[in-house]
Legacy VTK file of the C-alpha trace (Angstrom):
# vtk DataFile Version 3.0
C-alpha trace
ASCII
DATASET POLYDATA
POINTS 389 float
28.767 26.880 2.034
26.184 25.312 1.075
26.397 22.756 3.336
26.320 25.218 5.854
23.533 27.260 4.957
21.268 24.241 4.413
22.195 22.971 8.020
21.579 26.524 9.686
18.306 26.387 7.933
17.258 23.257 9.294
18.442 24.111 12.722
16.567 27.484 12.631
12.824 25.734 11.111
13.505 23.153 14.119
14.312 25.625 16.789
11.600 28.551 15.853
9.315 25.455 14.927
8.979 23.714 18.083
9.405 26.945 19.918
6.039 28.363 18.313
4.235 25.819 16.569
2.451 23.731 19.396
2.276 21.001 17.159
2.738 17.290 16.851
6.055 18.105 14.443
7.772 16.539 17.364
10.271 14.358 15.124
13.354 14.775 12.659
12.971 11.491 10.351
15.571 9.909 12.535
15.536 5.822 11.721
16.569 3.086 12.890
16.670 -0.264 11.313
17.378 -4.264 12.381
16.673 -6.940 9.349
18.484 -10.655 8.242
19.056 -12.263 5.211
21.085 -14.250 2.856
24.311 -12.838 1.172
26.254 -14.623 -1.781
29.681 -14.238 -3.127
29.947 -13.905 -6.916
33.147 -15.406 -8.721
31.717 -16.126 -12.233
28.840 -17.509 -10.764
26.824 -17.068 -7.138
27.983 -19.321 -4.237
26.145 -20.777 -1.541
23.872 -18.291 0.264
25.244 -17.688 3.709
23.242 -15.910 6.886
23.772 -12.039 6.458
22.329 -9.680 9.396
22.183 -5.555 9.490
21.692 -3.032 11.801
20.990 0.941 10.522
20.341 4.046 11.522
19.917 7.180 9.489
17.523 10.390 8.628
15.216 11.822 5.839
17.042 15.105 4.854
13.774 15.809 2.778
10.874 13.332 2.051
13.168 12.220 -1.097
16.871 12.305 0.060
18.667 10.584 2.878
21.589 8.689 4.923
22.397 6.513 6.718
25.184 3.620 7.769
24.175 0.108 8.018
26.669 -2.200 9.470
26.208 -5.874 8.260
27.718 -9.741 8.721
28.341 -12.008 9.799
29.416 -14.841 6.981
30.405 -15.616 3.388
31.161 -18.803 1.853
33.005 -19.477 -1.012
32.073 -22.940 -2.788
34.913 -25.835 -4.060
34.774 -24.673 -7.403
37.369 -24.136 -10.214
35.589 -21.292 -11.979
35.408 -19.574 -8.813
38.847 -19.924 -7.076
42.399 -20.598 -7.482
43.829 -24.333 -6.810
45.198 -24.760 -3.161
47.943 -26.004 -1.876
48.213 -28.119 -5.038
46.658 -28.525 -8.042
42.795 -29.753 -8.012
42.074 -29.377 -4.539
40.091 -26.388 -5.311
40.046 -23.132 -1.775
36.892 -23.216 -0.419
35.624 -22.082 2.805
32.759 -21.708 4.446
30.852 -19.216 6.692
33.550 -17.542 6.932
33.468 -14.502 9.590
33.382 -10.730 7.921
31.725 -7.280 9.294
31.116 -4.582 7.025
30.416 -0.881 7.292
28.004 1.022 4.235
27.445 4.553 3.994
24.707 5.127 1.859
23.003 7.875 0.132
19.401 7.578 -0.446
16.604 8.558 -3.061
13.078 7.799 -2.330
11.235 7.617 -5.410
8.000 7.357 -4.028
8.264 10.550 -2.420
9.374 12.097 -5.352
5.550 11.845 -7.033
3.804 11.517 -4.011
1.896 14.813 -2.882
3.112 13.902 0.654
4.077 10.747 1.904
3.525 7.403 -0.088
2.592 4.493 1.497
5.293 2.274 -0.410
8.392 3.396 -0.328
10.534 2.749 -3.875
13.969 3.714 -2.659
17.469 3.451 -4.252
20.722 3.548 -2.497
24.764 3.807 -3.316
27.746 4.530 -0.931
30.857 3.213 -0.101
31.947 0.063 2.141
34.477 -1.105 4.321
34.697 -4.538 5.490
36.912 -6.268 7.849
37.959 -9.787 8.337
41.158 -12.412 8.240
43.581 -12.026 5.470
42.427 -15.526 4.438
45.061 -16.826 1.692
47.810 -15.389 0.220
50.523 -16.905 -2.464
53.196 -18.387 -1.093
55.407 -17.029 -3.821
54.377 -14.064 -5.114
57.855 -13.937 -7.221
57.836 -16.867 -8.459
55.514 -17.342 -11.738
55.476 -21.300 -11.156
54.147 -21.602 -7.902
52.050 -18.331 -8.195
48.876 -20.376 -8.275
49.821 -22.174 -4.570
48.530 -19.905 -1.665
48.620 -20.740 1.782
46.201 -19.342 5.075
47.667 -16.014 6.436
46.283 -14.877 9.855
45.605 -10.889 10.314
42.930 -8.658 9.999
42.421 -6.878 7.000
40.393 -3.930 5.985
39.062 -3.906 2.343
37.128 -1.020 0.819
34.679 -1.054 -1.936
31.134 0.842 -3.074
27.848 -0.906 -2.749
24.301 0.152 -4.514
21.021 -0.989 -4.352
17.100 -0.941 -4.533
14.651 -1.220 -1.585
10.718 -1.525 -1.623
9.178 -0.553 1.786
5.391 -0.513 3.008
4.628 1.915 6.182
2.859 0.135 8.281
2.141 2.951 10.231
3.538 6.191 10.345
6.370 4.728 12.473
7.150 1.524 11.218
8.266 0.509 7.621
9.162 -3.268 6.722
11.349 -2.963 3.828
12.333 -5.870 1.115
16.068 -4.968 0.527
18.412 -6.218 -2.726
22.411 -4.662 -2.146
25.147 -5.335 -4.583
28.642 -4.687 -3.619
32.434 -4.894 -5.373
35.609 -5.272 -3.238
38.515 -7.071 -2.985
38.134 -10.662 -1.774
37.998 -11.812 1.919
39.213 -14.683 0.799
42.524 -13.566 -0.608
44.710 -14.347 -3.411
42.947 -18.086 -3.384
39.661 -16.353 -5.128
39.707 -15.796 -8.739
38.442 -12.657 -8.358
40.909 -11.693 -5.393
40.899 -7.607 -5.829
36.950 -7.352 -7.169
34.713 -9.999 -5.971
31.524 -8.942 -6.041
28.501 -9.969 -3.169
24.457 -9.555 -3.380
22.493 -9.536 -0.333
18.994 -9.590 -0.227
16.968 -8.549 3.470
14.192 -7.994 5.141
14.572 -5.163 7.357
11.809 -3.563 10.077
12.971 0.161 10.261
11.569 2.324 13.041
11.195 6.494 12.656
11.493 7.763 15.829
8.640 10.400 16.379
6.734 9.192 13.205
8.106 10.250 9.546
7.108 13.988 7.977
6.150 14.862 4.684
6.711 17.617 2.384
3.951 19.797 4.172
4.891 19.467 7.682
8.514 19.781 6.109
6.945 22.750 4.258
5.299 24.082 7.810
8.276 24.070 9.839
10.362 26.027 7.170
7.716 28.468 6.489
7.538 28.973 10.500
11.196 29.997 10.233
10.624 31.897 6.953
7.821 34.267 8.299
4.903 31.611 6.435
3.579 30.008 10.043
1.521 26.667 11.152
-1.848 27.260 12.254
-0.759 27.348 15.782
2.028 29.547 15.494
-0.299 32.426 14.059
-2.705 32.585 16.188
-0.404 32.548 19.088
1.768 35.808 17.201
-1.843 36.428 16.734
-2.709 37.092 20.202
0.381 38.214 21.151
0.314 41.200 18.575
-3.528 42.212 19.932
-2.411 42.696 22.988
0.387 45.406 22.466
-1.547 46.747 19.110
-5.194 46.153 19.041
-6.902 45.096 16.085
-10.078 45.729 16.501
-13.449 46.039 14.298
-16.209 48.381 15.619
-19.981 46.416 15.912
-22.752 48.788 17.170
-25.262 46.985 19.542
-28.626 48.426 19.832
-29.276 48.534 23.981
-32.416 50.146 23.734
-34.528 52.430 21.415
-32.996 55.574 21.790
-29.525 54.241 23.159
-26.725 52.394 21.262
-23.274 50.784 22.642
-20.096 50.203 20.519
-18.594 47.329 20.907
-14.939 46.603 20.416
-14.169 42.926 19.004
-10.671 41.762 18.514
-9.974 40.034 14.989
-8.363 36.834 14.798
-6.149 37.142 12.128
-6.455 33.529 10.291
-3.110 31.392 9.705
-1.330 31.493 6.512
-1.230 28.315 4.290
0.323 26.868 0.913
-1.353 24.739 -1.810
1.061 22.725 -3.815
0.780 21.377 -7.367
2.393 19.226 -9.516
5.100 19.747 -11.983
3.956 21.776 -14.774
0.486 21.048 -13.422
-1.950 24.549 -11.965
-5.053 21.818 -11.132
-6.524 20.993 -7.705
-6.808 18.115 -6.139
-9.500 16.915 -3.525
-6.984 17.623 -1.044
-6.543 20.888 -1.778
-9.724 21.623 -2.220
-11.139 20.647 1.336
-8.139 22.887 2.731
-9.306 25.947 0.807
-12.803 24.682 1.990
-11.371 25.309 5.510
-9.032 28.634 4.619
-12.505 30.185 3.449
-14.482 29.383 6.513
-11.678 31.200 8.819
-12.067 34.115 6.169
-15.591 34.724 7.112
-15.765 37.073 9.907
-12.187 38.260 8.606
-11.505 42.346 7.599
-8.329 42.399 5.932
-6.568 41.419 2.811
-5.271 38.035 2.403
-2.488 37.727 -0.906
-3.102 35.073 -3.142
0.891 34.565 -4.401
1.731 31.701 -7.060
4.828 30.452 -8.061
6.641 28.179 -9.969
10.629 26.533 -9.027
13.290 27.962 -11.305
14.866 24.492 -11.705
12.500 22.820 -14.540
10.907 25.068 -16.793
11.559 28.170 -19.233
10.790 31.941 -17.378
8.407 32.320 -19.738
6.589 29.010 -19.248
7.006 29.757 -15.237
5.395 33.277 -15.186
2.078 31.687 -17.047
2.537 28.506 -14.624
2.469 30.934 -11.738
-0.376 32.908 -12.749
-2.595 30.146 -13.859
-1.553 28.383 -9.966
-3.028 31.813 -8.223
-6.059 32.036 -10.682
-7.021 28.542 -9.255
-6.997 29.104 -5.763
-8.639 32.579 -6.457
-11.474 31.178 -8.448
-12.392 28.654 -5.912
-12.090 30.725 -2.871
-14.491 33.141 -5.166
-16.391 30.493 -5.656
-16.663 29.592 -1.800
-18.345 32.706 -1.021
-14.555 34.645 -0.193
-15.920 38.122 -1.748
-13.492 39.070 -4.471
-12.173 42.157 -2.718
-10.397 40.498 0.029
-7.870 38.668 -1.998
-5.350 40.580 -4.039
-3.802 37.782 -6.805
-0.189 38.190 -7.701
2.384 35.293 -9.934
5.749 35.570 -9.247
6.949 33.248 -12.333
10.025 31.049 -11.237
11.953 30.806 -7.959
14.349 29.565 -5.863
13.595 27.332 -2.619
11.166 28.835 -0.332
10.592 26.100 1.464
13.266 23.801 3.124
15.955 24.161 0.253
13.583 21.808 -1.421
12.929 23.115 -5.517
9.616 20.811 -5.519
8.071 22.796 -2.686
8.404 26.111 -4.650
5.173 25.097 -7.171
2.770 26.471 -4.750
0.335 29.380 -4.116
0.929 30.953 -0.428
-2.111 32.340 1.676
-1.052 34.855 3.593
-3.889 37.149 5.639
-3.235 40.851 6.344
-5.514 42.651 8.736
-7.197 46.039 8.599
-5.501 48.771 11.098
-8.181 51.152 10.799
-11.160 49.874 11.228
LINES 1 390
389 0 1 2 3 4 5 6 7 8 9 10 11 12 13 14 15 16 17 18 19 20 21 22 23 24 25 26 27 28 29 30 31 32 33 34 35 36 37 38 39 40 41 42 43 44 45 46 47 48 49 50 51 52 53 54 55 56 57 58 59 60 61 62 63 64 65 66 67 68 69 70 71 72 73 74 75 76 77 78 79 80 81 82 83 84 85 86 87 88 89 90 91 92 93 94 95 96 97 98 99 100 101 102 103 104 105 106 107 108 109 110 111 112 113 114 115 116 117 118 119 120 121 122 123 124 125 126 127 128 129 130 131 132 133 134 135 136 137 138 139 140 141 142 143 144 145 146 147 148 149 150 151 152 153 154 155 156 157 158 159 160 161 162 163 164 165 166 167 168 169 170 171 172 173 174 175 176 177 178 179 180 181 182 183 184 185 186 187 188 189 190 191 192 193 194 195 196 197 198 199 200 201 202 203 204 205 206 207 208 209 210 211 212 213 214 215 216 217 218 219 220 221 222 223 224 225 226 227 228 229 230 231 232 233 234 235 236 237 238 239 240 241 242 243 244 245 246 247 248 249 250 251 252 253 254 255 256 257 258 259 260 261 262 263 264 265 266 267 268 269 270 271 272 273 274 275 276 277 278 279 280 281 282 283 284 285 286 287 288 289 290 291 292 293 294 295 296 297 298 299 300 301 302 303 304 305 306 307 308 309 310 311 312 313 314 315 316 317 318 319 320 321 322 323 324 325 326 327 328 329 330 331 332 333 334 335 336 337 338 339 340 341 342 343 344 345 346 347 348 349 350 351 352 353 354 355 356 357 358 359 360 361 362 363 364 365 366 367 368 369 370 371 372 373 374 375 376 377 378 379 380 381 382 383 384 385 386 387 388
């Protein structure tokens, strides 16, 4: 049920934002990549590395969590070492294979640690991944007579394909050259039944280690917490500037929001001029966990917002929130009050009349934007014009 709700919210946010926002949010954080490196079989020791290449396709569902599929191959090598392989055909003749063909499919769940702590998108990405793997190769070898213990060490070559299931996990370090292109160094370790068959001393659970350098292209560019929050806000009613302006113009046609200016024409004649009141866009300021301090980016955003309020005739709600996933009820209430107060005080310091501002604090709440608790650590500013001017 949660997955259906998440899928519905993503589709709704994307549809509304695409229709109304008229902004640069055109991508959906789908990425593709290609890379190469080496793979080494591990059974007692690492074996001679073989060439390894991979291609990938995936998607970041949020800036922190993503999924991807990775196809890899084509070689693995097993050295002629008594520690690594059971004797082949006869005692004293260790089994070995150089560059045996294989292919694999890895399904990864991803966590980007950098974007947990970054205020938007990080320049460097440190991420982890884990998931099931499926590899396909020839059967390799099997015991010549598994029922006879005296000959169990003797193995023979076996044709035909065999699929093997296991698991892999790893770490990556990426550098975002641009918002579209990333270069990432990854290390992955996996455990599956051996592609070499019964000749391997670790035939039931053989380790493999890979190191690759990947070039990754995010279609349409990556979108950080603010862009995603804006997309979700469009669906929830907290609109981007473009969407808010468009709706304000549409609203003014049907429900004129006006203020009256008296213009002096001559010494004895005045003229009444009706001027549409522009409704400033809603916006949000986000905070780090357990913090209520405004960053320089926040102050820049609020300065621009204060300028949009100069000719606005109405009220602006300053609503503070905390995420209930962390902290006590009492602490979250205090934190939401402190955040709202910080924004309120800064707007007043910029010259916004206190009479225009309505401050409120809502304590700890569930996800406001994009089913992401982190984005509930926020203050949301929303302007409401006076209709009886």
